Structures are given as structure tokens and as C-alpha cells.
Backbone and ligand atoms as CSV (ligand in chain L), in Angstrom:
chain,resi,resn,atom,element,x,y,z
A,1,MET,N,N,0.413,-11.854,0.358
A,1,MET,CA,C,-0.933,-11.317,0.190
A,1,MET,C,C,-1.197,-10.204,1.194
A,2,PRO,N,N,-1.846,-9.131,0.765
A,2,PRO,CA,C,-2.042,-8.004,1.680
A,2,PRO,C,C,-3.138,-8.278,2.702
A,3,ARG,N,N,-3.052,-7.577,3.813
A,3,ARG,CA,C,-4.208,-7.521,4.721
A,3,ARG,C,C,-5.146,-6.461,4.169
A,4,LEU,N,N,-6.423,-6.767,4.126
A,4,LEU,CA,C,-7.408,-5.833,3.588
A,4,LEU,C,C,-8.225,-5.174,4.686
A,5,ALA,N,N,-8.245,-5.763,5.866
A,5,ALA,CA,C,-9.050,-5.224,6.972
A,5,ALA,C,C,-8.630,-3.795,7.271
A,6,GLY,N,N,-9.607,-2.901,7.300
A,6,GLY,CA,C,-9.342,-1.504,7.637
A,6,GLY,C,C,-8.865,-0.680,6.451
A,7,GLN,N,N,-8.734,-1.302,5.282
A,7,GLN,CA,C,-8.219,-0.550,4.127
A,7,GLN,C,C,-9.245,0.487,3.656
A,8,GLN,N,N,-8.744,1.599,3.147
A,8,GLN,CA,C,-9.598,2.661,2.617
A,8,GLN,C,C,-10.425,2.134,1.446
A,9,SER,N,N,-11.740,2.407,1.467
A,9,SER,CA,C,-12.585,1.830,0.420
A,9,SER,C,C,-12.285,2.416,-0.960
A,10,GLU,N,N,-11.980,3.709,-1.024
A,10,GLU,CA,C,-11.688,4.282,-2.352
A,10,GLU,C,C,-10.428,3.631,-2.961
A,11,TYR,N,N,-9.415,3.435,-2.116
A,11,TYR,CA,C,-8.194,2.773,-2.590
A,11,TYR,C,C,-8.499,1.347,-3.061
A,12,LEU,N,N,-9.269,0.606,-2.269
A,12,LEU,CA,C,-9.587,-0.783,-2.643
A,12,LEU,C,C,-10.331,-0.841,-3.973
A,13,GLU,N,N,-11.308,0.036,-4.128
A,13,GLU,CA,C,-12.035,0.051,-5.403
A,13,GLU,C,C,-11.117,0.392,-6.560
A,14,ASN,N,N,-10.242,1.380,-6.342
A,14,ASN,CA,C,-9.273,1.734,-7.392
A,14,ASN,C,C,-8.450,0.526,-7.792
A,15,GLN,N,N,-8.005,-0.239,-6.802
A,15,GLN,CA,C,-7.131,-1.376,-7.104
A,15,GLN,C,C,-7.902,-2.482,-7.815
A,16,LEU,N,N,-9.145,-2.731,-7.390
A,16,LEU,CA,C,-9.936,-3.767,-8.070
A,16,LEU,C,C,-10.151,-3.381,-9.531
A,17,ARG,N,N,-10.422,-2.089,-9.771
A,17,ARG,CA,C,-10.568,-1.635,-11.169
A,17,ARG,C,C,-9.260,-1.753,-11.923
A,18,ALA,N,N,-8.154,-1.465,-11.237
A,18,ALA,CA,C,-6.839,-1.552,-11.900
A,18,ALA,C,C,-6.537,-2.998,-12.307
A,19,PHE,N,N,-6.959,-3.973,-11.470
A,19,PHE,CA,C,-6.769,-5.384,-11.858
A,19,PHE,C,C,-7.622,-5.708,-13.082
A,20,ILE,N,N,-8.887,-5.249,-13.061
A,20,ILE,CA,C,-9.807,-5.553,-14.162
A,20,ILE,C,C,-9.289,-4.956,-15.473
A,21,GLU,N,N,-8.804,-3.717,-15.395
A,21,GLU,CA,C,-8.340,-3.030,-16.613
A,21,GLU,C,C,-6.886,-3.349,-16.930
A,22,ARG,N,N,-6.303,-4.255,-16.178
A,22,ARG,CA,C,-4.905,-4.697,-16.368
A,22,ARG,C,C,-3.912,-3.548,-16.248
A,23,ARG,N,N,-4.290,-2.542,-15.471
A,23,ARG,CA,C,-3.304,-1.511,-15.142
A,23,ARG,C,C,-2.406,-2.018,-14.033
A,24,ARG,N,N,-2.921,-2.930,-13.191
A,24,ARG,CA,C,-2.108,-3.567,-12.159
A,24,ARG,C,C,-2.075,-5.059,-12.460
A,25,THR,N,N,-0.883,-5.593,-12.633
A,25,THR,CA,C,-0.781,-7.008,-13.003
A,25,THR,C,C,-0.694,-7.880,-11.751
A,26,ASN,N,N,-1.397,-8.988,-11.811
A,26,ASN,CA,C,-1.335,-9.987,-10.750
A,26,ASN,C,C,-1.945,-11.258,-11.317
A,27,PRO,N,N,-1.250,-12.388,-11.181
A,27,PRO,CA,C,-1.726,-13.615,-11.809
A,27,PRO,C,C,-3.084,-14.081,-11.294
A,28,VAL,N,N,-3.446,-13.723,-10.086
A,28,VAL,CA,C,-4.680,-14.225,-9.496
A,28,VAL,C,C,-5.793,-13.186,-9.544
A,29,MET,N,N,-5.449,-11.944,-9.258
A,29,MET,CA,C,-6.495,-10.964,-8.977
A,29,MET,C,C,-7.300,-10.529,-10.202
A,30,PHE,N,N,-6.745,-10.641,-11.418
A,30,PHE,CA,C,-7.576,-10.331,-12.586
A,30,PHE,C,C,-8.788,-11.259,-12.606
A,31,ASN,N,N,-8.526,-12.549,-12.421
A,31,ASN,CA,C,-9.610,-13.545,-12.485
A,31,ASN,C,C,-10.661,-13.313,-11.410
A,32,VAL,N,N,-10.206,-12.883,-10.242
A,32,VAL,CA,C,-11.146,-12.628,-9.152
A,32,VAL,C,C,-11.952,-11.363,-9.440
A,33,ALA,N,N,-11.253,-10.299,-9.822
A,33,ALA,CA,C,-11.904,-8.987,-9.879
A,33,ALA,C,C,-12.834,-8.855,-11.080
A,34,HIS,N,N,-12.492,-9.470,-12.214
A,34,HIS,CA,C,-13.289,-9.156,-13.404
A,34,HIS,C,C,-14.664,-9.829,-13.390
A,35,VAL,N,N,-14.902,-10.753,-12.476
A,35,VAL,CA,C,-16.252,-11.321,-12.379
A,35,VAL,C,C,-17.140,-10.558,-11.386
A,36,LEU,N,N,-16.576,-9.526,-10.736
A,36,LEU,CA,C,-17.385,-8.758,-9.777
A,36,LEU,C,C,-18.137,-7.647,-10.503
A,37,THR,N,N,-19.403,-7.460,-10.124
A,37,THR,CA,C,-20.161,-6.342,-10.704
A,37,THR,C,C,-19.734,-5.044,-10.009
A,38,PRO,N,N,-20.000,-3.880,-10.637
A,38,PRO,CA,C,-19.624,-2.611,-10.003
A,38,PRO,C,C,-20.198,-2.466,-8.590
A,39,SER,N,N,-21.442,-2.931,-8.366
A,39,SER,CA,C,-21.991,-2.755,-7.016
A,39,SER,C,C,-21.339,-3.727,-6.029
A,40,MET,N,N,-20.887,-4.872,-6.503
A,40,MET,CA,C,-20.144,-5.779,-5.619
A,40,MET,C,C,-18.794,-5.176,-5.228
A,41,LEU,N,N,-18.136,-4.517,-6.189
A,41,LEU,CA,C,-16.851,-3.861,-5.884
A,41,LEU,C,C,-17.026,-2.872,-4.752
A,42,THR,N,N,-18.057,-2.038,-4.877
A,42,THR,CA,C,-18.296,-1.001,-3.875
A,42,THR,C,C,-18.634,-1.613,-2.528
A,43,ALA,N,N,-19.468,-2.643,-2.534
A,43,ALA,CA,C,-19.881,-3.268,-1.272
A,43,ALA,C,C,-18.692,-3.941,-0.585
A,44,LEU,N,N,-17.858,-4.623,-1.353
A,44,LEU,CA,C,-16.682,-5.286,-0.773
A,44,LEU,C,C,-15.725,-4.262,-0.172
A,45,ALA,N,N,-15.483,-3.192,-0.946
A,45,ALA,CA,C,-14.543,-2.172,-0.480
A,45,ALA,C,C,-15.036,-1.565,0.833
A,46,LYS,N,N,-16.336,-1.363,0.942
A,46,LYS,CA,C,-16.893,-0.783,2.162
A,46,LYS,C,C,-16.761,-1.767,3.322
A,47,HIS,N,N,-17.012,-3.029,3.040
A,47,HIS,CA,C,-16.928,-4.061,4.076
A,47,HIS,C,C,-15.538,-4.092,4.720
A,48,PHE,N,N,-14.492,-4.088,3.894
A,48,PHE,CA,C,-13.141,-4.196,4.465
A,48,PHE,C,C,-12.798,-2.973,5.303
A,49,MET,N,N,-13.250,-1.787,4.844
A,49,MET,CA,C,-12.917,-0.577,5.594
A,49,MET,C,C,-13.550,-0.600,6.984
A,50,ASP,N,N,-14.693,-1.257,7.109
A,50,ASP,CA,C,-15.394,-1.292,8.396
A,50,ASP,C,C,-14.755,-2.253,9.401
A,51,LEU,N,N,-13.829,-3.090,8.955
A,51,LEU,CA,C,-13.171,-4.015,9.894
A,51,LEU,C,C,-12.058,-3.266,10.623
A,52,ASN,N,N,-11.782,-3.697,11.831
A,52,ASN,CA,C,-10.795,-2.995,12.639
A,52,ASN,C,C,-9.642,-3.949,12.976
A,53,PRO,N,N,-8.592,-3.915,12.156
A,53,PRO,CA,C,-7.556,-4.935,12.312
A,53,PRO,C,C,-6.612,-4.670,13.484
A,54,LYS,N,N,-6.199,-5.737,14.130
A,54,LYS,CA,C,-5.122,-5.659,15.135
A,54,LYS,C,C,-3.840,-6.112,14.441
A,55,PRO,N,N,-2.706,-5.493,14.760
A,55,PRO,CA,C,-1.460,-5.904,14.106
A,55,PRO,C,C,-1.176,-7.386,14.353
A,56,LEU,N,N,-0.603,-8.053,13.347
A,56,LEU,CA,C,-0.272,-9.474,13.497
A,56,LEU,C,C,1.143,-9.674,14.020
A,57,GLY,N,N,1.981,-8.629,13.924
A,57,GLY,CA,C,3.352,-8.739,14.422
A,57,GLY,C,C,4.223,-9.555,13.486
A,58,GLY,N,N,5.408,-9.935,13.992
A,58,GLY,CA,C,6.288,-10.797,13.220
A,58,GLY,C,C,7.433,-10.090,12.516
A,59,ALA,N,N,7.342,-8.749,12.369
A,59,ALA,CA,C,8.447,-8.031,11.705
A,59,ALA,C,C,9.588,-7.830,12.705
A,60,PRO,N,N,10.840,-7.679,12.202
A,60,PRO,CA,C,11.983,-7.482,13.113
A,60,PRO,C,C,11.823,-6.199,13.936
A,61,LYS,N,N,11.762,-6.349,15.260
A,61,LYS,CA,C,11.507,-5.197,16.146
A,61,LYS,C,C,12.663,-4.198,16.137
A,62,GLU,N,N,13.888,-4.710,15.859
A,62,GLU,CA,C,15.048,-3.809,15.908
A,62,GLU,C,C,15.038,-2.781,14.769
A,63,LEU,N,N,14.148,-2.965,13.780
A,63,LEU,CA,C,14.082,-2.011,12.657
A,63,LEU,C,C,13.048,-0.912,12.882
A,64,VAL,N,N,12.230,-1.081,13.932
A,64,VAL,CA,C,11.069,-0.213,14.103
A,64,VAL,C,C,11.458,1.258,14.298
A,65,ALA,N,N,12.497,1.534,15.078
A,65,ALA,CA,C,12.865,2.927,15.371
A,65,ALA,C,C,13.318,3.637,14.095
A,66,ALA,N,N,14.159,2.973,13.293
A,66,ALA,CA,C,14.619,3.574,12.033
A,66,ALA,C,C,13.434,3.762,11.083
A,67,GLY,N,N,12.521,2.814,11.094
A,67,GLY,CA,C,11.357,2.900,10.215
A,67,GLY,C,C,10.442,4.037,10.598
A,68,LYS,N,N,10.286,4.264,11.906
A,68,LYS,CA,C,9.441,5.361,12.391
A,68,LYS,C,C,9.995,6.706,11.894
A,69,GLN,N,N,11.321,6.838,11.937
A,69,GLN,CA,C,11.937,8.085,11.497
A,69,GLN,C,C,11.684,8.329,10.002
A,70,ILE,N,N,11.847,7.296,9.188
A,70,ILE,CA,C,11.577,7.453,7.750
A,70,ILE,C,C,10.106,7.793,7.547
A,71,TYR,N,N,9.237,7.083,8.266
A,71,TYR,CA,C,7.799,7.302,8.098
A,71,TYR,C,C,7.419,8.752,8.408
A,72,GLU,N,N,7.983,9.273,9.502
A,72,GLU,CA,C,7.567,10.604,9.966
A,72,GLU,C,C,8.334,11.753,9.333
A,73,GLU,N,N,9.589,11.492,8.925
A,73,GLU,CA,C,10.432,12.604,8.453
A,73,GLU,C,C,10.941,12.426,7.037
A,74,GLY,N,N,10.767,11.279,6.435
A,74,GLY,CA,C,11.405,10.998,5.156
A,74,GLY,C,C,12.892,10.769,5.375
A,75,VAL,N,N,13.672,10.822,4.281
A,75,VAL,CA,C,15.117,10.648,4.411
A,75,VAL,C,C,15.780,11.952,3.974
A,76,PRO,N,N,16.364,12.698,4.941
A,76,PRO,CA,C,16.979,13.990,4.617
A,76,PRO,C,C,18.068,13.835,3.550
A,77,GLY,N,N,18.141,14.812,2.649
A,77,GLY,CA,C,19.176,14.774,1.610
A,77,GLY,C,C,18.824,13.870,0.436
A,78,THR,N,N,17.624,13.276,0.444
A,78,THR,CA,C,17.189,12.450,-0.688
A,78,THR,C,C,15.829,12.966,-1.161
A,79,ASP,N,N,15.268,12.290,-2.168
A,79,ASP,CA,C,13.928,12.672,-2.645
A,79,ASP,C,C,12.845,11.857,-1.956
A,80,ILE,N,N,13.139,11.322,-0.785
A,80,ILE,CA,C,12.135,10.499,-0.098
A,80,ILE,C,C,11.389,11.343,0.938
A,81,PRO,N,N,10.117,11.671,0.642
A,81,PRO,CA,C,9.347,12.494,1.579
A,81,PRO,C,C,8.815,11.653,2.736
A,82,ALA,N,N,8.321,12.346,3.754
A,82,ALA,CA,C,7.694,11.634,4.870
A,82,ALA,C,C,6.466,10.875,4.365
A,83,CYS,N,N,6.407,9.604,4.685
A,83,CYS,CA,C,5.242,8.798,4.294
A,83,CYS,C,C,3.976,9.380,4.932
A,84,ALA,N,N,4.145,9.911,6.146
A,84,ALA,CA,C,3.008,10.446,6.900
A,84,ALA,C,C,2.295,11.562,6.145
A,85,SER,N,N,3.023,12.280,5.264
A,85,SER,CA,C,2.396,13.414,4.578
A,85,SER,C,C,1.269,12.954,3.660
A,86,CYS,N,N,1.304,11.734,3.190
A,86,CYS,CA,C,0.199,11.223,2.373
A,86,CYS,C,C,-0.590,10.111,3.068
A,87,HIS,N,N,0.114,9.221,3.748
A,87,HIS,CA,C,-0.578,8.065,4.350
A,87,HIS,C,C,-1.135,8.379,5.733
A,88,GLY,N,N,-0.874,9.614,6.219
A,88,GLY,CA,C,-1.451,10.067,7.483
A,88,GLY,C,C,-0.556,9.767,8.671
A,89,PRO,N,N,-0.672,10.576,9.744
A,89,PRO,CA,C,0.216,10.426,10.900
A,89,PRO,C,C,0.098,9.056,11.574
A,90,GLU,N,N,-1.061,8.430,11.480
A,90,GLU,CA,C,-1.215,7.095,12.093
A,90,GLU,C,C,-1.238,5.990,11.042
A,91,ALA,N,N,-0.898,6.352,9.812
A,91,ALA,CA,C,-0.823,5.389,8.697
A,91,ALA,C,C,-2.177,4.758,8.371
A,92,LYS,N,N,-3.245,5.494,8.671
A,92,LYS,CA,C,-4.572,4.949,8.369
A,92,LYS,C,C,-5.030,5.271,6.947
A,93,GLY,N,N,-4.263,6.124,6.233
A,93,GLY,CA,C,-4.615,6.474,4.867
A,93,GLY,C,C,-5.848,7.351,4.793
A,94,ALA,N,N,-6.250,7.717,3.579
A,94,ALA,CA,C,-7.467,8.501,3.342
A,94,ALA,C,C,-7.760,8.452,1.855
A,95,GLU,N,N,-9.000,8.120,1.514
A,95,GLU,CA,C,-9.445,8.096,0.114
A,95,GLU,C,C,-8.504,7.242,-0.745
A,96,ALA,N,N,-7.838,7.885,-1.739
A,96,ALA,CA,C,-6.990,7.083,-2.641
A,96,ALA,C,C,-5.639,6.712,-2.018
A,97,PHE,N,N,-5.349,7.266,-0.838
A,97,PHE,CA,C,-4.089,6.949,-0.154
A,97,PHE,C,C,-4.318,5.758,0.774
A,98,PRO,N,N,-3.652,4.640,0.531
A,98,PRO,CA,C,-3.975,3.437,1.303
A,98,PRO,C,C,-3.520,3.489,2.754
A,99,ARG,N,N,-4.252,2.735,3.575
A,99,ARG,CA,C,-3.825,2.452,4.940
A,99,ARG,C,C,-2.586,1.569,4.885
A,100,LEU,N,N,-1.593,1.898,5.711
A,100,LEU,CA,C,-0.424,1.032,5.841
A,100,LEU,C,C,-0.364,0.406,7.233
A,101,ALA,N,N,-1.087,0.976,8.196
A,101,ALA,CA,C,-1.054,0.457,9.572
A,101,ALA,C,C,-1.504,-1.004,9.591
A,102,GLY,N,N,-0.682,-1.848,10.183
A,102,GLY,CA,C,-1.023,-3.267,10.307
A,102,GLY,C,C,-0.744,-4.076,9.047
A,103,GLN,N,N,-0.223,-3.417,8.009
A,103,GLN,CA,C,0.050,-4.169,6.772
A,103,GLN,C,C,1.227,-5.124,7.007
A,104,LEU,N,N,1.198,-6.245,6.333
A,104,LEU,CA,C,2.255,-7.248,6.501
A,104,LEU,C,C,3.566,-6.730,5.912
A,105,HIS,N,N,4.646,-6.880,6.679
A,105,HIS,CA,C,5.919,-6.279,6.251
A,105,HIS,C,C,6.447,-6.924,4.981
A,106,ASP,N,N,6.242,-8.224,4.834
A,106,ASP,CA,C,6.742,-8.919,3.654
A,106,ASP,C,C,6.000,-8.466,2.392
A,107,TYR,N,N,4.681,-8.271,2.524
A,107,TYR,CA,C,3.894,-7.762,1.394
A,107,TYR,C,C,4.414,-6.385,0.977
A,108,MET,N,N,4.634,-5.512,1.949
A,108,MET,CA,C,5.087,-4.156,1.622
A,108,MET,C,C,6.428,-4.176,0.907
A,109,LEU,N,N,7.333,-5.011,1.380
A,109,LEU,CA,C,8.645,-5.116,0.729
A,109,LEU,C,C,8.464,-5.538,-0.730
A,110,ARG,N,N,7.692,-6.584,-0.942
A,110,ARG,CA,C,7.519,-7.075,-2.319
A,110,ARG,C,C,6.873,-6.037,-3.221
A,111,LYS,N,N,5.865,-5.339,-2.713
A,111,LYS,CA,C,5.161,-4.365,-3.551
A,111,LYS,C,C,6.072,-3.200,-3.915
A,112,LEU,N,N,6.835,-2.711,-2.948
A,112,LEU,CA,C,7.648,-1.521,-3.230
A,112,LEU,C,C,8.819,-1.860,-4.147
A,113,VAL,N,N,9.389,-3.054,-3.992
A,113,VAL,CA,C,10.511,-3.453,-4.841
A,113,VAL,C,C,10.060,-3.628,-6.301
A,114,SER,N,N,8.846,-4.122,-6.492
A,114,SER,CA,C,8.428,-4.420,-7.878
A,114,SER,C,C,7.387,-3.421,-8.394
A,115,TRP,N,N,7.340,-2.236,-7.799
A,115,TRP,CA,C,6.274,-1.264,-8.100
A,115,TRP,C,C,6.012,-1.099,-9.594
A,116,SER,N,N,7.056,-0.709,-10.345
A,116,SER,CA,C,6.775,-0.358,-11.751
A,116,SER,C,C,6.617,-1.567,-12.660
A,117,LYS,N,N,6.839,-2.769,-12.134
A,117,LYS,CA,C,6.522,-3.954,-12.940
A,117,LYS,C,C,5.065,-4.368,-12.761
A,118,GLU,N,N,4.429,-3.915,-11.681
A,118,GLU,CA,C,3.063,-4.356,-11.394
A,118,GLU,C,C,2.026,-3.268,-11.618
A,119,ARG,N,N,2.392,-2.031,-11.312
A,119,ARG,CA,C,1.370,-0.970,-11.322
A,119,ARG,C,C,1.568,-0.008,-12.482
A,120,GLY,N,N,0.522,0.684,-12.821
A,120,GLY,CA,C,0.598,1.679,-13.890
A,120,GLY,C,C,0.994,1.065,-15.220
A,121,GLN,N,N,0.464,-0.117,-15.529
A,121,GLN,CA,C,0.905,-0.854,-16.719
A,121,GLN,C,C,0.253,-0.364,-18.017
A,122,ASP,N,N,-0.771,0.478,-17.925
A,122,ASP,CA,C,-1.385,1.021,-19.145
A,122,ASP,C,C,-0.910,2.457,-19.323
A,123,LEU,N,N,0.127,2.613,-20.148
A,123,LEU,CA,C,0.753,3.929,-20.269
A,123,LEU,C,C,-0.203,4.967,-20.848
A,124,ALA,N,N,-1.201,4.507,-21.617
A,124,ALA,CA,C,-2.170,5.431,-22.199
A,124,ALA,C,C,-3.193,5.897,-21.164
A,125,ASN,N,N,-3.195,5.257,-20.015
A,125,ASN,CA,C,-4.215,5.544,-19.008
A,125,ASN,C,C,-3.558,5.618,-17.625
A,126,PRO,N,N,-2.773,6.677,-17.386
A,126,PRO,CA,C,-2.025,6.767,-16.125
A,126,PRO,C,C,-2.965,6.868,-14.923
A,127,ASP,N,N,-2.552,6.321,-13.787
A,127,ASP,CA,C,-3.424,6.297,-12.607
A,127,ASP,C,C,-2.666,6.744,-11.356
A,128,THR,N,N,-3.293,6.559,-10.204
A,128,THR,CA,C,-2.726,7.045,-8.944
A,128,THR,C,C,-1.418,6.344,-8.569
A,129,SER,N,N,-1.098,5.231,-9.226
A,129,SER,CA,C,0.162,4.548,-8.902
A,129,SER,C,C,1.363,5.432,-9.228
A,130,ALA,N,N,1.176,6.409,-10.136
A,130,ALA,CA,C,2.280,7.291,-10.522
A,130,ALA,C,C,2.730,8.177,-9.360
A,131,ILE,N,N,1.820,8.438,-8.414
A,131,ILE,CA,C,2.179,9.289,-7.261
A,131,ILE,C,C,3.243,8.585,-6.422
A,132,MET,N,N,3.099,7.279,-6.278
A,132,MET,CA,C,3.967,6.491,-5.399
A,132,MET,C,C,5.228,6.012,-6.116
A,133,ALA,N,N,5.224,5.991,-7.457
A,133,ALA,CA,C,6.324,5.360,-8.209
A,133,ALA,C,C,7.710,5.939,-7.894
A,134,PRO,N,N,7.892,7.283,-7.919
A,134,PRO,CA,C,9.254,7.776,-7.658
A,134,PRO,C,C,9.716,7.460,-6.238
A,135,ILE,N,N,8.773,7.425,-5.295
A,135,ILE,CA,C,9.141,7.148,-3.903
A,135,ILE,C,C,9.591,5.689,-3.778
A,136,ALA,N,N,8.830,4.789,-4.389
A,136,ALA,CA,C,9.207,3.367,-4.352
A,136,ALA,C,C,10.589,3.171,-4.973
A,137,HIS,N,N,10.878,3.895,-6.061
A,137,HIS,CA,C,12.192,3.775,-6.722
A,137,HIS,C,C,13.319,4.243,-5.832
A,138,ASN,N,N,13.070,5.348,-5.122
A,138,ASN,CA,C,14.159,5.975,-4.380
A,138,ASN,C,C,14.477,5.273,-3.066
A,139,LEU,N,N,13.574,4.466,-2.553
A,139,LEU,CA,C,13.837,3.769,-1.291
A,139,LEU,C,C,14.804,2.602,-1.527
A,140,THR,N,N,15.776,2.434,-0.637
A,140,THR,CA,C,16.626,1.242,-0.704
A,140,THR,C,C,15.878,0.089,-0.027
A,141,GLU,N,N,16.375,-1.133,-0.262
A,141,GLU,CA,C,15.705,-2.281,0.329
A,141,GLU,C,C,15.749,-2.225,1.859
A,142,SER,N,N,16.854,-1.742,2.412
A,142,SER,CA,C,16.906,-1.708,3.876
A,142,SER,C,C,15.985,-0.622,4.445
A,143,GLN,N,N,15.817,0.476,3.709
A,143,GLN,CA,C,14.851,1.498,4.160
A,143,GLN,C,C,13.426,0.947,4.087
A,144,ILE,N,N,13.133,0.199,3.039
A,144,ILE,CA,C,11.786,-0.390,2.928
A,144,ILE,C,C,11.537,-1.350,4.092
A,145,LYS,N,N,12.536,-2.185,4.384
A,145,LYS,CA,C,12.353,-3.165,5.469
A,145,LYS,C,C,12.068,-2.457,6.785
A,146,ALA,N,N,12.770,-1.339,7.010
A,146,ALA,CA,C,12.591,-0.612,8.271
A,146,ALA,C,C,11.190,-0.004,8.353
A,147,VAL,N,N,10.785,0.697,7.308
A,147,VAL,CA,C,9.487,1.382,7.366
A,147,VAL,C,C,8.345,0.361,7.374
A,148,ALA,N,N,8.555,-0.757,6.693
A,148,ALA,CA,C,7.535,-1.818,6.683
A,148,ALA,C,C,7.403,-2.442,8.069
A,149,ALA,N,N,8.530,-2.597,8.766
A,149,ALA,CA,C,8.474,-3.144,10.131
A,149,ALA,C,C,7.693,-2.186,11.032
A,150,TYR,N,N,8.000,-0.878,10.906
A,150,TYR,CA,C,7.328,0.105,11.762
A,150,TYR,C,C,5.811,0.077,11.568
A,151,VAL,N,N,5.343,0.213,10.319
A,151,VAL,CA,C,3.893,0.321,10.140
A,151,VAL,C,C,3.177,-0.990,10.476
A,152,SER,N,N,3.872,-2.108,10.342
A,152,SER,CA,C,3.201,-3.397,10.596
A,152,SER,C,C,2.743,-3.518,12.050
A,153,TYR,N,N,3.377,-2.752,12.950
A,153,TYR,CA,C,2.983,-2.819,14.365
A,153,TYR,C,C,1.926,-1.780,14.754
A,154,LEU,N,N,1.525,-0.912,13.811
A,154,LEU,CA,C,0.537,0.126,14.145
A,154,LEU,C,C,-0.879,-0.427,14.081
A,155,GLU,N,N,-1.706,0.017,15.024
A,155,GLU,CA,C,-3.120,-0.413,15.018
A,155,GLU,C,C,-3.947,0.488,14.135
L,1,LIG,C1,C,2.904,12.053,-2.238
L,1,LIG,C2,C,2.068,11.114,-1.525
L,1,LIG,C3,C,2.710,9.831,-1.009
L,1,LIG,C4,C,3.814,9.725,-0.188
L,1,LIG,C5,C,4.690,10.836,0.375
L,1,LIG,C6,C,3.983,8.313,0.066
L,1,LIG,N1,N,3.011,7.591,-0.572
L,1,LIG,FE1,FE,2.793,5.558,-0.574
L,1,LIG,N2,N,1.198,5.707,-1.800
L,1,LIG,C7,C,0.654,6.879,-2.281
L,1,LIG,C8,C,-0.469,6.570,-3.150
L,1,LIG,C9,C,-1.371,7.556,-3.882
L,1,LIG,C10,C,-0.582,5.168,-3.172
L,1,LIG,C11,C,-1.600,4.323,-3.952
L,1,LIG,C12,C,-1.059,4.046,-5.325
L,1,LIG,C13,C,-2.033,3.361,-6.261
L,1,LIG,O1,O,-3.194,3.781,-6.338
L,1,LIG,O2,O,-1.592,2.401,-6.942
L,1,LIG,C14,C,0.486,4.655,-2.325
L,1,LIG,C15,C,0.699,3.314,-2.093
L,1,LIG,C16,C,1.652,2.807,-1.237
L,1,LIG,C17,C,1.836,1.402,-0.950
L,1,LIG,C18,C,1.011,0.226,-1.509
L,1,LIG,C19,C,0.025,-0.239,-0.451
L,1,LIG,C20,C,-0.682,-1.507,-0.803
L,1,LIG,O3,O,-1.598,-1.889,-0.069
L,1,LIG,O4,O,-0.326,-2.164,-1.797
L,1,LIG,C21,C,2.871,1.302,-0.070
L,1,LIG,C22,C,3.433,0.036,0.525
L,1,LIG,C23,C,3.326,2.654,0.194
L,1,LIG,N3,N,2.572,3.548,-0.535
L,1,LIG,C24,C,4.357,2.970,1.062
L,1,LIG,C25,C,4.858,4.266,1.262
L,1,LIG,C26,C,6.018,4.564,2.071
L,1,LIG,C27,C,6.816,3.541,2.839
L,1,LIG,C28,C,6.199,5.914,2.008
L,1,LIG,C29,C,7.304,6.747,2.650
L,1,LIG,C30,C,8.671,6.400,2.357
L,1,LIG,C31,C,5.165,6.453,1.150
L,1,LIG,N4,N,4.361,5.419,0.725
L,1,LIG,C32,C,5.007,7.794,0.835
L,1,LIG,C33,C,1.096,8.155,-1.992
L,1,LIG,C34,C,2.216,8.474,-1.242
């Protein structure tokens, strides 16, 4: 399960709508999200953004240096751009680009590995998940583990 504290409100609202419209599949979140009114969605999204999360730790520290390099520079010679170019230099995100700082490393691994099975499921109604899809595909599992370890320690 993701940490929501400090998450960008526009991103959170987008995701809640994606669960409701079944563009993002999740066995639990459809049931939760579709009973929320539009003003509740907005209020919840704002609430989480106002929280200031401290990292929980727990990711392998030996991966942090390699992860920092991928985060800041991408992977040279591949189609993997610097994560910082969209998620921001401190991984705090902006608008539709989610915060990654302090995110749980295990959640990030699971989301990136299964990206196209969970997101963008309504082909007639493409959404912001398409921006991230090629990047999620091109990352290897060990690159994901490294970058996930790095951001999990950021405040
Ligand atoms: C071109 C811009 C762009 C770049 C570069 C980028 N991302 Fe993303 N990323 C996005 C967008 C937009 C989303 C939100 C997708 C959505 O709305 O479903 C996202 C979502 C994510 C998520 C899901 C977060 C969550 O809470 O579920 C993860 C994890 C992620 N990106 C990791 C990365 C990593 C790691 C890199 C670098 C290797 C990276 N991103 C590079 C644009 C980008």
C-alpha cells in the first residue's frame, strides 16, 4: 500500500478518478473511491498533500547510491530519462507528477513491474499513466529496486 502523506493533490485526485472509472484496476480501491463525492475527493486529496511525511526507512542502503544516479541522470545509452526531470529534483512531484520522496520501496517495485496491467486500462480514454508507461517498461527489476531504495529515504 502506498504512503499518501505529502502526495500531490492533483495526482491523488487523478488516481481516485481512475479507480472510479476503472482506468486503474485495484481490487480494493474501486469500492472505496466510487462512494466518495467529488467534493470529498478534492478535500481528501488536499488533506494528504498538507501532511509532511518523514521517511520510514527499511530499504537496502547499499542500493541508494546507484538509485540516486538513475534518479538524477537516467540510464545512459537507454531510453530511461532522469526521474528528476518530471518528479522534481527532491522527488516532491508537482501537479499530475506524483511525489516519490518517502514512498515505500516495495510499493514502488510492485507498481512499476505491473504498470500496464493496472493503469491506463480504458484504451478509449487514455490518461496520464501513458507518460510513465514506456519508462516503467524499460527499467529492469534491479534498476527499480535501486531507485526505489533511493527515493524511500528522501524527506
Ligand atoms: C516524462 C515524465 C516522467 C519521467 C521522466 C518519470 N516519470 Fe514517473 N510518473 C510520471 C507521471 C505523469 C506519473 C503519474 C502517472 C499516472 O497518472 O498514472 C508517474 C508515476 C510514477 C510512479 C507511480 C507513483 C505512485 O504513487 O503510484 C512511480 C513509482 C514512478 N513514476 C517512478 C519513476 C521513476 C523511478 C522514474 C525514473 C526512472 C520516473 N518515474 C520518471 C512521469 C514521469
